[in-house]
N, C-alpha and C positions, 0 to 999 in steps of 0.2 A: 504634518500631512493631513489632507482631507480624505474622507472615505465615503463612498456610497453606503448608506446605512439602512435602506428600506428593503422590503421584500420586492422581488421582481416577479410580477405576474402580468401576463398578456402585454408585455412590452412596457409596463408602467412600474415606476418605483413607488411603493406605498410605505409611507413613513408614519402615518397617524395610527400607530399600533402600540400596545405595551412594549416596553423596551427591555433589553438584556444587556448588561455591561460586558464588554470585552476587556479582560484584564491582562496587563503586561506581567508575565510570570517573574520577571527580574525584580521589579520594584513594587508590584501590586497596584500600580496606577491604572486608571481607567483609560483605555486607548480610544474607545468609542462606545456609544450606546446604539444597539441595533434593534430594529423592529422584529417582533416575533409573530408567528402565524397562528391564526385561530382555525377552527374547523372549517369555517366558511372560506378562509383564505386557501386552505388545502384543496377544497372542492373546486374553487375558482382556478387554481393553478393547474389541476388535472384537466379541467374542462378546456382551458387554453391549450394545454399540451395535446389534447385530443384533436383540436383543430390544427395545431402545429404539426402533428404526425402526418396529416393529409398533405400539408404544404411540403414537408420534407420528403415524403415519399415521391412527390412529383418533381422535386428539384433535381436537375441533371447532376450527374456525378462530378462533372467539371466545375459546376457552381459550388457544390458542397466542398470540393477540394480547395477552390479559390478562397472561400470564407475562412477555412482553417489555416491556409497559408498566410492570409493577411493577418489573422489573429497571431500566428507565430511571429511575424515581423513586428507587430505591435508589442508583444510581450518582450521581445529583444530590445526594442526602443525604450521600454519602460522598466528595464532590468532593475535599475536602482530602486525605483518605487516599489516593485514587487518584493525585492530583497528586504527593504526596510519594513514592509508590512509583515512579512513572515517573521522577522525578528521581533517586532512589537507584539504580535498576538500569540506567538508560540514560544518565544524565548530561545529560538534556535540560534546558535552562534553564527556570526557573519559569514564565515567560510562555507558553512553548510547551507545557510539560507541562500547565498549567491549561487551555489551549485544547484539548489532546487529550482531557482528561477531559470537557470540555463537549461535544465532538464525539461522543464515545462514547455519551453519553446520547442525543444526537440520532439517532445511527445505530440504537440500540435502539428508539427511538420510531418512526422511519421504518419499520423492519422490522415493528413491531407493527401499524402502519397497513396495510402491504402484505399482511399475513396475512389481512386482511379483504377484500382486493381480488383474491384469487387465483381467477381464473375463466377459462373458455374462451369459445367463440363458437359460434353456430349456423353450419352449413355448408349452402348451398343445393344439395343433391345433385341435385335435379331440373334444375339448369342444365346437366348433362352428359347427352347422349343415352345411353339405356340405363339411367339411374338414376331414371327416373320412379317416382313413388309412394314415394319414399324421403325420409326426413327425417333430418338428422344434426346432431351437435354434437360438439365436443371439450372435454375437461377437462384440467387440469394435475394430475399426480399426482407425489408425491415420489419421488426416486430411491432412497432408502434410507440408506446410511451415507455421510457426507461426511467425508473426511480433510482437515482444515484445517491448513496449515503456515504459520505466521505469522512475520514478520521482527522484528528487534530495534528498528527505528527508530521504529515506532509500535506499541509493545507492547500497548496497550489498544485503540485504535480500529481498527487493522487486524485484530485478533482479532475485534472486534465485526462488522466488515464480512464476515467469513466465517461466524461462528457464528450471528449473528442472522438473516440471510436463510435459512440452512439450516433453522433451527428454525421460522421463520415458514412455510416451505413444507411442514413436516411430516416433515423428515428427522431423523436422529440424527447426532451429530458426535463424531469423535475429534480433539481439538485438540492439535497439537504446537507450542508456542511456541518462539521462539528460545532456545537454551540460555543466552545472555547475559542475557535479560530475561524470565524465566518468571513473575515474581511478579504482574504485572498480570493475566495470564491466569488464574492461580490465584484471585486476588481476584474476577475476573469470574465464574469458575465458582461460587465461593461465593455470589455475588450471585444468579446465575440459580437455583441450588438453593433459596435462601431465597425467591425470587420464586415458587416452585411448580413449577419444571421437573421432570418425571419423572426420577428419579435415573439411569436407564439411557440417557437421551437425550444425555448429555454426559460424555465422559471426557477427562482431560488427562494427556498423557504427556510426560515431559521426557527429553531425550537428544539425541544428535547426529543430524543429517540423514542421515548415511550409514548409521545403524543404525535408529533409530525411523522417520525419514522414509521411507527406502526400503522398510522392512518394510510400511508402510502403502500405499505405491505398488504393491507387488507383491501385496498381499492381495486375493484374488478377491472377498471379501465387500464390499470398499469399492467403491462405485459411482462416486465422483467424488473427484478431488483438486483442491483449490484452494490455490494457492501464491503467495506474494509473496517475491521475492528476485532473485538474479542471473540473467542470461540463461544463463550456463553451467549452473547447477543446473537451471533450467527445462528446458533442452534434455535433460538427463539424465532428468528426470521424464517428459517426453514420450516419450522412447525406451523407457522401462521400464513405462509405464502400461497397455500393451495396449489393450483396447477401452474402458477407463474414460473417462468424460467428464473433461476437465481445464479448469481456468481458471488462467491464468498471468499474473501481473502482474509484469513483469520489469524489467530495467535500462533506463537512458536516459542521454542526454547533452543533456537539454532546454535550451532557450535562448530568447532573445527578440530580435526585430528592432525597432529604434527608428528611425523615419524623421524627416525634418526638420520635419514638421508636428506631431510629438508634443508633449504636455505633459511637458516634461522633469522638472519637479518631481515629477509623478505617477510617471513611469517610474523616476526615481531612487529614490524611497521604496520602491516595490514590488520593484525589482530588488535593492536592498540586502537586504531581508528574504529574497527568493527565493534570493539567492546565499549567504547566511551563516546563515540560520536552522538551528538544530540542526547547526551546523558542516557544512552541505551534505550531511548524511547522510539525504537525502530522495530518493525515486525521481524526483521532478519538480523537483529542485534546478535553479536557474537557473545553469547551468554556462557557457553561451556567450552573449555579447552581440554583436550585429551592429548597428552604428550608422552612420547616414548621415554621410558624410565632412564635411558642412557643420556638423554639431553634435557631431562625435565628440570634438574636443579639449576643448570645454566640458564635455560630459557625462563624459568619462573623468576629467578633473581633479576634478570634483565627486564622482564615484563613489569615487575613490581617497581623497580627503580624508574622506568620510563613513565609508568602511571603516576608516580609521585611528582613528576616534573610537569605534568600537564597544567596549563594555566586555566584556573577556574574563575568565573565571575561574570562580568557584564557581557552579554552576548553581542553587543554592538561594537565591541573592540576587536580589532583584527587579530590580536594575540590570543584571544579566548578560544580554548578548545572544548571546555566543558561549561555549559551555561546552566540556567535553572531548569528544574523539572516543571511540568505543566502547572502543578498546583501543590499545596501542602499535603493533600491526601495522598498523592503519588509518593511523596517523600516518606510519609508515615508507613505506607505499605512496604516500601523498600527497607526501611529500618526494622520493621517487624520480621521480614524475611532474613535479614542479617542476624538479628538477635536469636531467632529460632534455630538458625544453622549453628551459631556458636554454642547454644545450650545443648545441641545434639552432638557436639564434639568437633565442629569445624574450627579451623584456625584462620583468624583474620590477619592477612598479610599487610594490608594497607586500607585506608579509607574508613568507612563506617560512620563518618561524622558529616555534618552539613553546616553551611553558613548561609543565612538568608534562605533562599529556595534552591541552593546548589548543593547537591549531594556529591561529595568528593569520590573520585574513582576508587572502587572497592574491589579487592581481590581476596578470594577465600580458597582454602584447600582443606584436605582431610574430610572429604564429603562422601556421601553415598547416594545412589540414584533416587531414593524415595524422599530425600530432603526437598521441601518446596523450592528452595533457592536453586535447585538443579532441575527438577522436573516440571515446575510451573513456569509461566512466563513472568519474568521479573519486571520487564519494561523499565529498567533502571541501570545506572552505570555500575553494574555488578558483574564480575567475571569469576567463574569457578574453574579451578584447575584440578584435574585428576591425571593419573599416570596409567600406562599400560605396558605390558611386557612384550607383546608381539602385535603385528598389525591387525590380525584377525580379532584379537582381544580388544583392540581400540575400536574397531567397528562394532563389536558386540556391546561394549560399554556405551558407545554413542547411541545405538538403537535402544538399549535398555533405559537410558535416561530420558529418551523421547516419549516413552509410554508409561512411565512409573507414576505419573500424577493423575489429576482428574480428567485430563484430556490426552489423547494419543496424538502428539504433534508430529509434523513432517513437512516443514516448509523449506529449509535450506541447510546445507552442510558445506564446510570448506575442508579440503584435504591438502596438506602440504607434504609433498614427496617428490623425489627425483626418479622414483621407480614407476615406469609406465604400467607394469603388470598390477602393482598395488593400486594405482590410480583407476584402472579399469575395474578391478575388483571392488573398489569402493563405490564406483558409479553403479555397479550392479546390486550391491548389498545394502547400501545406506538407504533407508526408507524415507526419502524426502522428494519434494517436487523439483528441487534444484540442487545439483552437486557441482561445486566449483573446485577445480584442481588448481592448486597454488594461488588461491584467492580465499579471503575470508567469506563466510556466508553472507556478509553484509553487502557484497557486490550485487549490483543489478544493472543490466542494460535495458533501456526503456523499450527496445524492440523485441526482446526475448519473450518466449512464452513463460509467464511468471505466475506461480501459484503453488498451492500445497496439496498434500495427500492426507488421508485420514481426517483428523479434526482440525487440520490447518487450512482446510478450504475445499471449495468446489469451483471448477472452471479455471480459466487462465486470463490474465491481463497481458498487456502488450498490444498495440493497436491492431495488428493483423489478427491476433488470436481472440481479442475481445470482440472484434467485428463478427467473427464466426459465432460467438456466443449470442450476439445481438441481432442475428438474422435467422430467418427460416429458410429451409430449402423447399423450392417449389418445382416439382417435376412436371415436365411438359412432354407429351407423347403424340406423335403423328401416325395415324394409321393410313398408309398410302394405298392400301388395297393390293390386289394380286395382279394388277395390270400395269 
């Protein structure tokens, strides 16, 4: 395959820059060499976006919607190319890379629809004493320039979740993809330009977060930063963003509670996928399982046996369920977590070893909330299993494990139960932004309000909800006088 490898600034692809290799995590081969941005490039991109913001603000909603709809169709037509690109740069297995390409098309389509629904409301001003004879309404207006900083783990769809709502709302965007996985974003930018997006409306800059990312965070012309990544980096962005609006989708140690009434077959299948899909390199990875003691032995035995049967290896092969981690440093971090847990008394039920860059599915039990493998974000194919005696105890253990580490996480939880009262109680008491009944926490629909509480983030994604974050409310009042 051939890839666009330059920076996109002011509608031009700039390739005469120092380059960065994009590595294939499976075989460590070089997929492409991409241009990296200098300080002057960042300034030029923001200046272009400043002009693009004026253009987008004046572009009618139906035209913004049409551009995004055409882009969605082009992504669907190029499904195989996007899928192969995701595999090559991220090591994501074929089944999950293909699903991401399909979801990206849907995200663009959803944003196109929301562009046509962007409206305000009338305000009954005469309901307030002293405001008689006045009529009012508010409208939503675009912020201006949105800096979008995307992660490596969903290099196409999470870029779409930032770029598409911003454009739908009439903003311009400077996109900084993860340095490890920039090719999907470059392909997306090509697609949007071909779909008719004004050239100044989107720039793509490649470089490290400490240089390109922080330059964008500090730039006064940027009105919002939307970021997906670790809680540590999110904290730095918040501390340095001044009065900019921010949306942060951060880390997690998500998990699931399985009670004695649950459909164990259903829970098993969903938690296996949630625990080991893309080697656990998912913000809502099913990292922790809390199982009622009456079914824990049966479920654990079946879970471990199933984990051992998952096909590990080449992500381009249809049978592969677990592919490589993004790099060797990620593997070393995961191995350290496993070793530390074992030294603290945890029992390794399977996994714990790797071949090439593939860490085999790993299951641990005999844990306590303060162990890093429980309370920190592992971002690896590691699942911990604990038991509980009654449902309230299960909720308490889940919540305790969420806050025992360096960060108080609260992104997603799954609850498997046939008891409606328990389901409702869980929805009220589990302290996360998303609670899924009879689904693993790794479920996400692209139209839902998605985000976390506490140190798992600020704001919500999902086109409709992201657009609310990316617009201002402008109140308009008419004084009609007393006649």
